[in-house]
C-alpha positions, 0 to 999 in steps of 0.5 A: 511515509504517511498514515495508511491502512496497511498496518491493519491489512498487514495483520491479515495478509502479507503486504509489500510496498515500493517507492519510486522517484516521481519528483525532484529531490527536496519537493515537499509532498502535498504541495503545488510543486508535488502536483506539478512534478507529478504531471511532468515528464519526470513524474510520468516516468516515475509512475511508469517505473512504479507500475511496471515494478508492481506488475512484474512483481505480481507476475513473479509471485504468480509464477513462483507459488513457493514464494507466495506460500512463504509470504502467506505463512509469515503472518502466522509465524510472526503473530502465532496461528491463534492470533485474532486481529481486533481493530482499535475502534472495535466494532463501532461504525466509522464516525463519518459515513462517506457513502451517505447520499448528499442532501 
């Protein structure tokens, strides 16, 4: 796994994740082999499987509100109803402003 913002987001709302085979076993991530494999028939089929899985999972959640309610209650159950998330950086702005217009 890689570093993502999911750790921060999961303190506020339930999250889920999946992995799908889109490369040949043993392919190093962030390599030209991974890039090439992603555009190959194997990679496209893997992306299709991932997209269908996510779409059907969301459809299931919409059709079963009780499951969604249980997932919604889990963060409070684990952290306590009074839990307040505080980012490690505090309220300071990010060091880089990616939205600043280029000069």
